N, C-alpha and C positions, 0 to 999 in steps of 0.2 A: 504493499499499499504506499509506504513512505517513498519508495523508488519512483513513484508516479505523482507525487504531491508538488504543487508549486511552492508551498512553504518550505523553509529551510529546517530540516530535522537533524538534530544532533543528539547522540546518546553518549554520556560519559559515565565512568565508574565513580566509586566513592573517592578515589584518589585524583579525580578529574582527568583520568586517561581517557582519550577519545576512542570510542569503540565503534561508532557508525557515523557517517556523514552522508546525507542524501545527495543524489545527483543534481538537485536543484541548485546546489552551491556553484555548479559550473556556469549555469546561465546567469545567476544573480551576482555572484562575487568573482567569477573568473577562475576559480581553483578547481583542480580535479579532486574528487572526493579522497582518493588515496593520498594525495599530496597533503591535504588538511589533516587526515588522521595521523600522518607522520610528524607533522610540524606545528600543529595548532598550539598556541600559548597565549597568554595574556597580552603579549606584544602586538597581536592582531587588533586589539581594541584600542581606540584613541586614548592617549595618555590622560586627557581630562576626564575620561569616563571610566577608567580602570577602578578607582576606589568605589564608585557607585555600583559597578557590576560585581566586584568581589563581595561587597557588603550584602548585595541582593542574594548572591549565591549562599552566603553564610546563613542568612535568614531562612532561606529555602531548606537547608539541611536541619536547621534547629527547630523550625516551627511548621515546616511543610507548606510555607507561604509560596504562592505562585502567581502573584500579581504581575502584571506586565512591566517590563523595564525597557526603556529606550536608550540606545547608545550607538556610538559610531564604530563601524568595523572597517578594516582596511581592505579594499579591493585589491585584486591581483595587479592592477595597473597603478597602485599607489595612492589613489584617491580613497576617501572614506565615504561610506554609505551609512545612513541611518537605518538601524534594525529595531523592530519592536518584538520583544521575546517574552514568551511564557515558559515556565519550567514546572514540571511535575516530578515528584519522587517516584522511583521504581522499586518495588518490594518483591521479594521472593515469596514462595508458597508458605513460608513460615512467618511472613510479615516483616522480615528483616530488610532494612534499607540496602539496595544494591547499586543504586546510581540515580541518574536524572536524565529525563528526556526533555530537550529544549526545542520549542517550535518558534521560528522567527520569520518575519516577513519584512520586505524592503518598504520603508515609509519615507524615503529620502524626499520624493516630490511633495508629500504632504507636509514635511517639515519645512521645505523651501517655500511652499505656499503660506504657511503659517507665519514664517519670518517676514515674507513680503507684506502680508496683511498687517503685522505689527509695525513694520517700517512705514507703511502707508498711513496707518492711524496716527502714528507719532508725528509724521510730516503734517497730516491734516489738522491735528490739534495745535501744533506750532503755528501754522498759518492763521488759524482762527483766533488764537490767543494774542496775536500781534496785529490785528486789524482794529480799526476804530469803532467799527459797527458792531452792535449786538447780534449774535447769531443764535438761533434755537432750532431744536427739532422737537416735535410732539407727536404722539401716536394719535389714532383717529379719534380718541376721546378727549384730546387736548391736554393730555399729561405730558410734561417735560420728560424727554429721554435723553437730551443732550443739549448743551448751551455752552458758550464761552464765558470767560470771566467778565467781559465787558457788559454783557446782559445782567449777570448777577449783581455787579456793582451799580449798574444803572437803576435797577429796580430796588436795590437796598437789602436784598435777601441773601443770607449765606448760602453757599452752593449746596450744602447738605439739606437745607430747608427747601430750596427751590426744586432740587432734583426729585422727581416723582410727583410733584404737586401739579396743579391744573393752572393753565394760563389765566383762567377766569378769576383766580385769586387776586390778580394785580389789576382787576377792572371793575367798574360798576356794572349794574345789570344792563344798561343801555348799550354800553360798549361791548359787552359780552355778546349780545345779540348781533351787533354790527360785525364783529369779528367771525362769529359762527356763521353768519350768512356768506362771508367771503370764503371761508373754509369749505362750506357746503358747495359752493359754486365751482371751486377748484376741483373738488372731489368728483363732481358730476361731469365736468368738462375735461379735466386734465390740463387746462390752460392756466398758466401762472397769472396771479393777480399781482400788479406791480404798484408800489407807492400808495398802499392803503393807509389812510390817516385815522388814527383813533386816540383816545385818551387812556392813559394808564395811571395806575395808583401805586406809588411806592409803598414800601413797608411802613415808613414813617407817616404815612397819610397824605404826603404831598402829591400834587398832580404832575404828570409829564405828558406832553404831546409827542406821539410817535408816528413815524412814517416807516411802513414796513412792506416787504414783498412776501408773497406766499406761493410756495411750490409744492407740487404733490411728490411724495416719496413712494416709490414702488418697490416690491421685492423682486427676486429673480425671475419669478413667474409672471411679473407685470401686474400683480395685484396691489391696490392702494393699501398702504400700511401706516401712513402718517403725513405730516407736512414739515417743511422747513422754511426758514426766512431770515 
Protein backbone atom coordinates (compact mmCIF):
# COMPACT_ATOMS: atom_id res chain seq x y z
CA UNK A 1 0.00 0.00 0.00
CA UNK A 2 2.68 2.49 1.02
CA UNK A 3 4.63 1.79 -2.19
CA UNK A 4 1.74 3.38 -4.09
CA UNK A 5 0.92 6.34 -1.81
CA UNK A 6 1.63 9.94 -2.74
CA UNK A 7 2.44 10.80 0.88
CA UNK A 8 5.98 10.19 2.11
CA UNK A 9 6.05 7.17 4.41
CA UNK A 10 9.03 6.51 6.69
CA UNK A 11 9.37 3.72 9.26
CA UNK A 12 12.06 3.91 11.94
CA UNK A 13 13.03 1.70 14.86
CA UNK A 14 13.36 2.73 18.50
CA UNK A 15 16.97 3.77 17.92
CA UNK A 16 15.79 5.91 14.97
CA UNK A 17 17.40 3.61 12.41
CA UNK A 18 15.47 3.90 9.13
CA UNK A 19 13.81 0.63 8.12
CA UNK A 20 11.60 1.75 5.25
CA UNK A 21 11.34 4.73 2.86
CA UNK A 22 8.44 4.88 0.38
CA UNK A 23 9.13 5.39 -3.36
CA UNK A 24 7.27 8.73 -3.25
CA UNK A 25 10.44 10.27 -1.79
CA UNK A 26 11.92 10.02 -5.26
CA UNK A 27 9.22 12.21 -6.82
CA UNK A 28 8.96 14.73 -3.97
CA UNK A 29 12.48 15.01 -2.57
CA UNK A 30 14.63 13.63 -5.38
CA UNK A 31 16.22 10.82 -3.35
CA UNK A 32 16.23 7.12 -4.12
CA UNK A 33 14.61 5.25 -1.20
CA UNK A 34 17.68 3.05 -0.69
CA UNK A 35 19.87 6.15 -0.58
CA UNK A 36 17.83 7.68 2.24
CA UNK A 37 17.72 4.40 4.19
CA UNK A 38 21.53 4.40 4.19
CA UNK A 39 22.19 8.10 4.80
CA UNK A 40 19.18 9.60 6.63
CA UNK A 41 20.10 11.79 9.60
CA UNK A 42 19.00 14.96 11.35
CA UNK A 43 21.29 16.83 8.93
CA UNK A 44 18.57 16.56 6.25
CA UNK A 45 16.36 18.85 8.37
CA UNK A 46 16.88 22.61 8.21
CA UNK A 47 19.10 23.77 11.14
CA UNK A 48 16.40 26.14 12.41
CA UNK A 49 13.87 23.28 12.65
CA UNK A 50 15.98 20.51 14.21
CA UNK A 51 15.24 21.39 17.83
CA UNK A 52 11.51 21.50 17.11
CA UNK A 53 11.54 18.12 15.34
CA UNK A 54 13.66 16.32 17.95
CA UNK A 55 11.41 17.65 20.72
CA UNK A 56 8.35 16.50 18.80
CA UNK A 57 9.81 12.98 18.36
CA UNK A 58 10.70 12.84 22.06
CA UNK A 59 7.12 13.73 22.95
CA UNK A 60 5.88 11.05 20.59
CA UNK A 61 7.94 8.38 22.38
CA UNK A 62 6.98 9.58 25.84
CA UNK A 63 3.28 10.26 25.42
CA UNK A 64 2.31 8.68 22.11
CA UNK A 65 1.49 12.16 20.84
CA UNK A 66 1.14 12.38 17.06
CA UNK A 67 0.04 15.96 16.33
CA UNK A 68 1.28 17.28 12.99
CA UNK A 69 4.59 19.12 12.87
CA UNK A 70 5.83 21.30 10.00
CA UNK A 71 9.51 21.63 9.15
CA UNK A 72 11.92 22.11 6.24
CA UNK A 73 13.65 19.09 4.68
CA UNK A 74 16.57 19.29 2.28
CA UNK A 75 15.79 18.30 -1.31
CA UNK A 76 18.39 16.37 -3.31
CA UNK A 77 19.17 19.57 -5.26
CA UNK A 78 20.00 21.47 -2.05
CA UNK A 79 16.86 23.58 -1.59
CA UNK A 80 14.52 23.01 1.34
CA UNK A 81 10.88 21.95 1.07
CA UNK A 82 8.27 22.31 3.80
CA UNK A 83 6.85 18.99 5.02
CA UNK A 84 3.87 18.42 7.31
CA UNK A 85 4.36 15.20 9.25
CA UNK A 86 2.32 13.05 11.61
CA UNK A 87 3.78 10.15 13.55
CA UNK A 88 2.33 7.04 15.15
CA UNK A 89 3.98 4.55 17.44
CA UNK A 90 4.25 0.96 16.25
CA UNK A 91 3.73 -1.81 18.82
CA UNK A 92 4.27 -5.56 18.58
CA UNK A 93 1.77 -8.28 19.55
CA UNK A 94 2.70 -7.84 23.22
CA UNK A 95 2.07 -4.10 23.15
CA UNK A 96 5.76 -3.23 23.28
CA UNK A 97 6.89 -0.14 21.36
CA UNK A 98 9.06 -1.12 18.42
CA UNK A 99 9.21 1.99 16.25
CA UNK A 100 7.43 4.88 14.59
CA UNK A 101 5.76 5.36 11.22
CA UNK A 102 5.87 8.88 9.83
CA UNK A 103 3.53 10.15 7.14
CA UNK A 104 4.57 13.43 5.46
CA UNK A 105 3.31 15.61 2.65
CA UNK A 106 4.81 18.53 0.76
CA UNK A 107 3.20 21.82 1.90
CA UNK A 108 5.77 24.17 0.36
CA UNK A 109 3.27 25.97 -1.88
CA UNK A 110 0.85 26.39 1.02
CA UNK A 111 3.58 27.91 3.17
CA UNK A 112 4.63 30.24 0.35
CA UNK A 113 1.05 31.35 -0.15
CA UNK A 114 0.61 31.97 3.58
CA UNK A 115 3.80 34.03 3.71
CA UNK A 116 2.75 36.02 0.65
CA UNK A 117 -0.61 36.71 2.31
CA UNK A 118 1.09 37.86 5.53
CA UNK A 119 3.42 40.12 3.57
CA UNK A 120 0.48 41.55 1.63
CA UNK A 121 -1.50 42.20 4.81
CA UNK A 122 1.48 43.89 6.46
CA UNK A 123 1.96 46.13 3.42
CA UNK A 124 -1.79 46.82 3.33
CA UNK A 125 -1.80 47.81 7.00
CA UNK A 126 1.30 50.02 6.63
CA UNK A 127 -0.25 51.94 3.73
CA UNK A 128 -3.59 52.46 5.47
CA UNK A 129 -1.94 53.56 8.71
CA UNK A 130 0.05 56.22 6.87
CA UNK A 131 -2.70 57.94 4.91
CA UNK A 132 -4.58 60.99 6.18
CA UNK A 133 -8.05 59.56 5.50
CA UNK A 134 -9.95 57.29 7.82
CA UNK A 135 -10.48 53.83 6.31
CA UNK A 136 -13.02 51.25 7.43
CA UNK A 137 -14.51 47.88 6.53
CA UNK A 138 -17.83 46.61 7.89
CA UNK A 139 -19.78 43.40 7.38
CA UNK A 140 -23.29 43.38 5.93
CA UNK A 141 -24.78 44.21 9.34
CA UNK A 142 -22.61 47.32 9.68
CA UNK A 143 -20.22 45.83 12.26
CA UNK A 144 -16.61 47.07 12.03
CA UNK A 145 -14.21 44.34 10.89
CA UNK A 146 -11.23 46.53 10.02
CA UNK A 147 -10.20 50.19 10.24
CA UNK A 148 -7.05 52.26 10.44
CA UNK A 149 -5.85 54.35 13.37
CA UNK A 150 -6.94 57.58 11.67
CA UNK A 151 -10.60 56.56 11.88
CA UNK A 152 -10.26 55.47 15.50
CA UNK A 153 -8.62 58.75 16.48
CA UNK A 154 -11.12 60.79 14.46
CA UNK A 155 -14.09 59.22 16.23
CA UNK A 156 -12.36 59.25 19.61
CA UNK A 157 -12.94 55.56 20.30
CA UNK A 158 -10.14 53.21 21.43
CA UNK A 159 -9.38 50.53 18.84
CA UNK A 160 -10.56 47.69 21.09
CA UNK A 161 -13.85 49.46 21.73
CA UNK A 162 -14.55 50.26 18.09
CA UNK A 163 -13.62 46.83 16.70
CA UNK A 164 -16.70 44.66 16.47
CA UNK A 165 -19.03 47.59 17.18
CA UNK A 166 -21.60 48.96 14.76
CA UNK A 167 -21.13 52.07 12.63
CA UNK A 168 -24.46 53.41 13.92
CA UNK A 169 -22.89 53.83 17.36
CA UNK A 170 -21.22 56.98 16.06
CA UNK A 171 -24.39 58.49 14.49
CA UNK A 172 -27.82 59.71 15.41
CA UNK A 173 -30.93 58.00 14.06
CA UNK A 174 -31.36 60.34 11.10
CA UNK A 175 -27.81 59.78 9.83
CA UNK A 176 -28.04 56.04 10.45
CA UNK A 177 -31.00 55.91 8.06
CA UNK A 178 -29.11 58.01 5.50
CA UNK A 179 -26.03 55.79 5.57
CA UNK A 180 -28.07 52.59 5.59
CA UNK A 181 -29.85 53.76 2.44
CA UNK A 182 -26.48 54.28 0.74
CA UNK A 183 -25.22 50.85 1.84
CA UNK A 184 -28.42 49.23 0.60
CA UNK A 185 -28.13 50.87 -2.82
CA UNK A 186 -24.49 49.80 -3.17
CA UNK A 187 -25.47 46.27 -2.10
CA UNK A 188 -28.23 46.03 -4.72
CA UNK A 189 -26.32 47.58 -7.62
CA UNK A 190 -22.67 46.85 -6.82
CA UNK A 191 -21.94 50.42 -7.93
CA UNK A 192 -19.76 52.45 -5.51
CA UNK A 193 -21.28 55.54 -3.94
CA UNK A 194 -18.75 58.36 -3.83
CA UNK A 195 -18.52 61.40 -1.59
CA UNK A 196 -21.50 60.69 0.63
CA UNK A 197 -21.90 63.40 3.28
CA UNK A 198 -23.28 62.70 6.75
CA UNK A 199 -22.88 63.78 10.34
CA UNK A 200 -21.02 61.63 12.83
CA UNK A 201 -20.90 61.76 16.59
CA UNK A 202 -17.60 61.34 18.44
CA UNK A 203 -17.35 59.47 21.71
CA UNK A 204 -17.13 62.74 23.65
CA UNK A 205 -20.45 63.82 22.12
CA UNK A 206 -19.05 66.39 19.72
CA UNK A 207 -20.28 66.43 16.11
CA UNK A 208 -18.18 65.86 13.01
CA UNK A 209 -19.14 66.24 9.37
CA UNK A 210 -17.89 63.37 7.22
CA UNK A 211 -17.43 62.82 3.51
CA UNK A 212 -17.10 59.17 2.61
CA UNK A 213 -17.16 56.73 -0.28
CA UNK A 214 -18.76 53.29 -0.06
CA UNK A 215 -17.64 50.22 -2.00
CA UNK A 216 -19.01 46.68 -1.94
CA UNK A 217 -16.75 43.86 -0.71
CA UNK A 218 -17.22 40.46 -2.33
CA UNK A 219 -15.79 37.06 -1.43
CA UNK A 220 -13.97 34.75 -3.86
CA UNK A 221 -17.31 33.46 -5.18
CA UNK A 222 -18.53 36.99 -5.89
CA UNK A 223 -21.02 37.09 -3.02
CA UNK A 224 -21.41 40.42 -1.13
CA UNK A 225 -19.89 40.18 2.34
CA UNK A 226 -19.52 43.82 3.44
CA UNK A 227 -18.52 47.36 2.62
CA UNK A 228 -15.37 49.47 2.66
CA UNK A 229 -14.83 53.18 2.49
